[in-house]
Backbone as CSV, one residue per row, in Angstrom:
resi,resn,N_x,N_y,N_z,CA_x,CA_y,CA_z,C_x,C_y,C_z
1,MET,41.322,111.392,66.138,40.880,111.464,67.507,41.055,110.156,68.265
2,PRO,41.047,109.020,67.638,41.211,107.795,68.416,42.582,107.729,69.080
3,ASP,43.563,108.430,68.502,44.894,108.415,69.105,44.887,109.088,70.482
4,MET,44.094,110.132,70.644,44.043,110.839,71.919,43.462,109.965,73.027
5,SER,42.427,109.227,72.702,41.844,108.370,73.725,42.796,107.233,74.065
6,ALA,43.515,106.752,73.062,44.479,105.684,73.321,45.634,106.212,74.159
7,SER,46.112,107.422,73.858,47.217,107.991,74.630,46.750,108.365,76.037
8,ALA,45.501,108.802,76.152,44.966,109.128,77.471,44.842,107.873,78.321
9,SER,44.371,106.791,77.729,44.249,105.551,78.498,45.626,105.005,78.846
10,LEU,46.597,105.167,77.933,47.958,104.723,78.227,48.549,105.537,79.377
11,ALA,48.285,106.853,79.376,48.778,107.709,80.457,48.139,107.330,81.775
12,MET,46.845,107.015,81.733,46.150,106.632,82.964,46.702,105.322,83.513
13,THR,47.043,104.393,82.631,47.594,103.127,83.122,48.954,103.352,83.768
14,HIS,49.729,104.276,83.217,51.023,104.592,83.830,50.834,105.277,85.181
15,LEU,49.856,106.187,85.272,49.600,106.869,86.529,49.071,105.899,87.577
16,VAL,48.222,104.995,87.174,47.681,104.025,88.122,48.784,103.116,88.626
17,SER,49.665,102.694,87.741,50.766,101.836,88.184,51.729,102.610,89.083
18,PHE,51.910,103.899,88.809,52.751,104.725,89.671,52.096,104.908,91.030
19,ALA,50.788,105.060,91.060,50.067,105.252,92.315,50.169,104.007,93.190
20,LYS,50.250,102.861,92.597,50.370,101.628,93.374,51.744,101.525,94.032
21,GLU,52.746,102.142,93.407,54.099,102.082,93.961,54.262,102.984,95.181
22,VAL,53.433,104.025,95.287,53.531,104.959,96.400,52.986,104.288,97.658
23,ASP,53.705,104.468,98.752,53.275,103.890,100.025,51.997,104.588,100.485
24,GLU,50.942,103.833,100.735,49.655,104.412,101.111,49.653,104.937,102.542
25,ASP,50.581,104.480,103.390,50.641,104.933,104.771,51.451,106.212,104.931
26,LYS,52.149,106.615,103.891,53.000,107.801,103.967,52.258,108.997,103.363
27,VAL,52.114,110.064,104.163,51.428,111.269,103.698,52.459,112.383,103.594
28,THR,52.505,113.030,102.461,53.438,114.137,102.253,52.650,115.370,101.820
29,PRO,53.173,116.567,102.087,52.447,117.776,101.700,52.414,117.992,100.194
30,GLY,53.403,117.527,99.494,53.416,117.669,98.045,53.767,119.063,97.583
31,VAL,53.505,119.304,96.319,53.846,120.582,95.694,52.956,121.697,96.230
32,LEU,51.678,121.417,96.429,50.766,122.438,96.935,51.193,122.905,98.327
33,GLY,51.608,121.982,99.170,52.087,122.353,100.495,53.319,123.235,100.429
34,PHE,54.222,122.921,99.509,55.420,123.740,99.343,55.068,125.142,98.861
35,ILE,54.120,125.231,97.923,53.733,126.541,97.395,53.094,127.391,98.489
36,VAL,52.224,126.784,99.302,51.586,127.520,100.389,52.630,127.970,101.412
37,PHE,53.560,127.081,101.764,54.618,127.427,102.722,55.499,128.541,102.173
38,ALA,55.861,128.470,100.903,56.703,129.504,100.294,55.974,130.851,100.263
39,ALA,54.670,130.828,99.970,53.899,132.079,99.948,53.828,132.681,101.346
40,MET,53.635,131.850,102.352,53.588,132.361,103.725,54.949,132.903,104.144
41,ALA,56.022,132.231,103.757,57.361,132.703,104.096,57.636,134.057,103.441
42,LEU,57.225,134.226,102.195,57.410,135.514,101.522,56.574,136.605,102.185
43,ALA,55.362,136.264,102.613,54.518,137.254,103.281,55.138,137.687,104.608
44,VAL,55.667,136.740,105.371,56.306,137.077,106.651,57.539,137.936,106.414
45,TRP,58.325,137.590,105.405,59.513,138.382,105.078,59.116,139.813,104.718
46,ALA,58.064,139.975,103.906,57.625,141.314,103.503,57.106,142.103,104.712
47,LEU,56.369,141.439,105.599,55.876,142.125,106.796,57.017,142.549,107.715
48,MET,58.031,141.709,107.868,59.174,142.061,108.720,59.959,143.227,108.123
49,LYS,60.096,143.226,106.816,60.798,144.328,106.160,60.023,145.634,106.332
50,SER,58.706,145.575,106.194,57.874,146.762,106.382,57.941,147.252,107.821
51,MET,57.888,146.314,108.788,57.962,146.701,110.195,59.307,147.350,110.504
52,SER,60.371,146.799,109.958,61.701,147.367,110.177,61.773,148.783,109.609
53,ARG,61.194,148.982,108.450,61.199,150.310,107.837,60.410,151.304,108.701
54,HIS,59.269,150.884,109.232,58.472,151.766,110.075,59.155,152.036,111.414
55,MET,59.820,151.043,111.970,60.507,151.245,113.248,61.705,152.177,113.089
56,ASN,62.343,152.168,111.937,63.463,153.077,111.700,63.007,154.523,111.612
57,ARG,61.747,154.755,111.271,61.222,156.112,111.173,60.872,156.701,112.538
58,VAL,60.741,155.873,113.553,60.336,156.342,114.876,61.513,157.017,115.554
59,ASP,61.257,158.200,116.143,62.279,158.940,116.870,62.143,158.604,118.352
60,PHE,63.143,157.938,118.913,63.078,157.486,120.292,63.663,158.478,121.289
61,THR,64.168,159.628,120.836,64.722,160.606,121.775,63.575,161.258,122.524
62,GLN,63.712,161.324,123.839,62.654,161.854,124.683,62.962,163.296,125.043
63,VAL,61.999,164.164,124.802,62.145,165.574,125.152,61.666,165.725,126.589
64,PRO,62.467,166.357,127.443,62.031,166.520,128.831,60.803,167.415,128.921
65,ASP,59.908,167.047,129.814,58.664,167.792,130.011,58.971,169.049,130.821
66,PRO,58.625,170.242,130.335,58.943,171.477,131.087,58.171,171.555,132.406
67,LYS,57.000,170.942,132.492,56.234,170.979,133.741,56.869,170.094,134.807
68,ALA,57.549,169.043,134.410,58.156,168.122,135.366,59.399,168.716,136.023
69,GLU,60.012,169.718,135.414,61.227,170.308,135.972,60.936,171.195,137.171
70,GLN,59.745,171.787,137.225,59.407,172.676,138.324,58.914,171.842,139.506
71,PRO,59.456,172.064,140.684,58.983,171.305,141.846,57.588,171.769,142.244
72,GLU,56.739,170.802,142.583,55.378,171.126,142.990,55.370,171.521,144.460
73,PRO,54.511,172.467,144.849,54.448,172.858,146.268,53.889,171.706,147.094
74,SER,54.427,171.558,148.294,54.013,170.480,149.175,52.713,170.847,149.871
75,THR,51.701,169.968,149.775,50.414,170.201,150.415,50.155,169.183,151.512
76,ALA,51.120,168.348,151.842,50.943,167.310,152.855,51.010,167.925,154.241
77,GLU,50.225,167.341,155.171,50.236,167.799,156.564,51.467,167.252,157.261
78,PRO,51.888,167.896,158.310,53.015,167.366,159.069,52.661,166.001,159.645
79,SER,53.646,165.164,159.833,53.407,163.782,160.245,52.901,163.673,161.681
80,GLY,53.077,164.666,162.535,52.666,164.596,163.934,51.167,164.711,164.124
81,THR,50.422,165.337,163.215,48.990,165.545,163.423,48.197,164.251,163.309
82,GLU,48.640,163.321,162.522,47.935,162.054,162.374,48.016,161.238,163.652
83,ALA,49.154,161.220,164.284,49.336,160.430,165.497,48.520,161.010,166.647
84,GLU,48.356,162.341,166.693,47.582,162.960,167.757,46.089,162.706,167.587
85,ALA,45.595,162.559,166.346,44.176,162.370,166.103,43.725,160.976,166.506
86,GLU,44.616,159.988,166.512,44.250,158.609,166.831,45.162,158.059,167.920
87,PRO,44.952,158.423,169.137,45.851,157.944,170.197,45.616,156.484,170.560
88,SER,44.476,155.928,170.215,44.209,154.537,170.611,44.993,153.530,169.783
89,GLY,45.482,153.931,168.596,46.254,153.028,167.755,45.393,152.091,166.939
90,GLN,44.091,152.371,166.875,43.183,151.512,166.112,43.225,151.825,164.616
91,GLY,43.788,152.908,164.210,43.893,153.235,162.807,42.573,153.672,162.204
92,GLY,41.641,154.158,163.006,40.397,154.657,162.496,39.378,153.566,162.238
93,LYS,39.651,152.352,162.605,38.704,151.262,162.377,37.688,151.214,163.502
94,LYS,36.456,150.925,163.148,35.415,150.768,164.144,35.387,149.331,164.621
95,GLN,35.176,149.169,165.880,35.080,147.824,166.429,33.638,147.381,166.299
96,GLY,33.434,146.135,165.876,32.070,145.733,165.669,31.771,144.376,166.072
């Protein structure tokens, strides 16, 4: 067992010396950042593939509405009756 503690302390001294060589002002995402980015990229790819599959199933051909083909009867009054009801040109507004 003493060999393990000696090898562990030797490994720690190597790691500490390596840590001193790294620039303290430089921040990098590291391996964890890459793994998170790769997982997000795979998730986006899977979602886009699923969306594409669902959009291909949609039928975009429009069936004409049978009610829209029949012309509706006109219920509007002739345009002359409105002008006769308001000869003053006030447009039905009350003066106040």
